[in-house]
Every structure is written in C-alpha cells, then in structure tokens.
C-alpha positions as CSV (number, residue, x, y, z in Angstrom):
1,M,0.0,0.0,0.0
2,E,1.3,3.5,-0.9
3,N,2.0,6.0,1.8
4,P,-0.8,8.6,1.9
5,F,1.6,11.2,3.1
6,D,3.6,10.9,-0.1
7,E,0.6,11.9,-2.2
8,I,-0.1,14.9,0.1
9,N,3.5,16.0,0.0
10,Q,3.5,15.8,-3.9
11,R,0.3,17.9,-4.0
12,L,1.8,20.5,-1.6
13,V,4.9,20.7,-3.7
14,K,2.8,21.3,-6.8
15,I,0.8,24.0,-5.0
16,E,4.0,25.7,-3.8
17,N,5.4,25.7,-7.3
18,L,2.3,27.2,-8.7
19,I,2.3,30.0,-6.0
20,L,5.9,30.8,-6.7
21,A,5.4,30.9,-10.4
22,N,2.4,33.2,-9.9
23,N,4.3,35.5,-7.6
24,K,7.2,35.8,-10.2
25,T,4.8,36.8,-13.0
26,N,2.9,39.3,-10.8
27,S,5.8,40.8,-9.0
28,T,7.2,42.5,-12.1
29,S,3.8,43.8,-13.4
30,S,2.2,44.8,-10.1
31,I,4.8,47.2,-9.0
32,P,3.1,50.6,-9.0
33,E,5.1,53.4,-10.6
34,T,5.2,56.5,-8.5
35,E,5.2,59.9,-10.1
36,P,8.4,61.8,-9.2
37,F,8.1,65.0,-7.3
38,I,9.2,68.3,-8.8
39,D,10.6,71.3,-6.9
40,V,9.5,74.9,-6.9
41,K,11.7,75.9,-9.9
42,E,10.3,73.0,-12.0
43,A,6.7,73.9,-10.9
44,S,7.4,77.5,-11.9
45,E,8.6,76.5,-15.3
46,F,5.7,74.0,-15.7
47,L,3.1,76.6,-14.9
48,G,4.8,79.5,-16.5
49,E,4.7,81.5,-13.3
50,A,7.4,83.2,-11.3
51,I,8.8,81.4,-8.3
52,P,7.5,84.1,-5.9
53,T,4.0,83.5,-7.3
54,I,4.3,79.8,-6.6
55,Y,5.3,80.6,-3.0
56,G,2.4,82.9,-2.7
57,R,0.0,80.3,-4.0
58,T,1.3,77.8,-1.5
59,S,1.1,80.1,1.4
60,R,-2.6,80.9,0.5
61,L,-3.2,77.1,0.0
62,D,-4.4,77.8,-3.5
63,I,-2.2,75.2,-5.1
64,P,-1.6,71.5,-4.3
65,F,1.8,70.9,-2.7
66,Y,3.8,68.8,-0.3
67,K,6.2,70.1,2.3
68,R,9.0,68.3,4.0
69,G,11.1,70.5,6.3
70,K,11.6,73.8,4.4
71,K,11.3,72.3,0.9
72,L,8.2,72.3,-1.2
73,Y,7.4,69.5,-3.6
74,F,4.7,69.2,-6.4
75,K,3.4,66.6,-8.7
76,K,2.8,67.5,-12.3
77,S,-0.5,65.6,-12.5
78,E,-1.9,67.5,-9.5
79,L,-0.8,70.8,-10.9
80,T,-2.5,69.9,-14.2
81,E,-5.7,69.0,-12.4
82,W,-5.5,72.3,-10.5
83,V,-5.2,74.2,-13.7
84,E,-8.1,72.3,-15.3
85,E,-10.3,73.1,-12.4
86,G,-10.1,76.7,-13.4
87,K,-11.5,76.1,-16.8
88,S,-14.0,78.7,-17.9
89,K,-17.3,77.4,-19.2
90,T,-18.5,78.3,-22.7
91,K,-21.7,80.2,-23.3
92,D,-23.4,77.1,-24.5
93,A,-22.4,75.1,-21.4
94,L,-23.8,77.9,-19.2
95,R,-27.0,77.9,-21.1
96,Q,-27.4,74.2,-20.7
97,E,-26.8,74.5,-16.9
98,L,-29.5,77.2,-16.8
99,K,-31.9,75.0,-18.6
100,I,-31.4,72.2,-16.3
101,V,-31.7,74.4,-13.2
102,S,-34.8,76.1,-14.4
103,R,-36.5,72.7,-15.0
104,K,-36.1,71.6,-11.4
C-alpha cells in the first residue's frame, strides 16, 4: 500500500510551485510606478509663473503641494488637475446649466 503522506506531499509541492510561479509573474507587473516630485523651480517652469508667485499660492493654500522641512514639492499631475479646475465654461455650457436648473 502506498504511503498517503507521499501523495499529500506531492500535491503540496505542486501548489507551492504554482504559487511561486504566480508571484514571479505578478511581481514585475504589479509594482506601481510612482510619479516623481518636482521642486519649486520646476513647478514655476511647468506653470509658466514666477517662483515668488508659486510661493504665494502655496502660502494661501491655492495650489496642491507637499512640504518636507523647508522644501516644497509638487506633482505635475496634481498641478495639471488644479489648472483644469479653473476652466471657464462656454456660453453654450452655461445655457445648458441654466436650462437644467430652471426645469427643477
């Protein structure tokens, strides 16, 4: 009669190998890439504004930023979102909003 523990051991080895193979394929693809931070000078160039203007916006909390010690850091994606939030609406878009509000 065959030892039942041998069969269990073989199955466990197969399961372990499958897990290891799965971890190897997922480990390279699941590493999230983080966006690098930029400094005040780069933010100034990116936005086309003077460095003192950037400092003023951060002190008024108008612009998204990170602070570590005395240094300020920014992410381009957040600066882009911030700029896009200030988009002016067209006359047609405002008319559509008025129509929707007046129907309620």
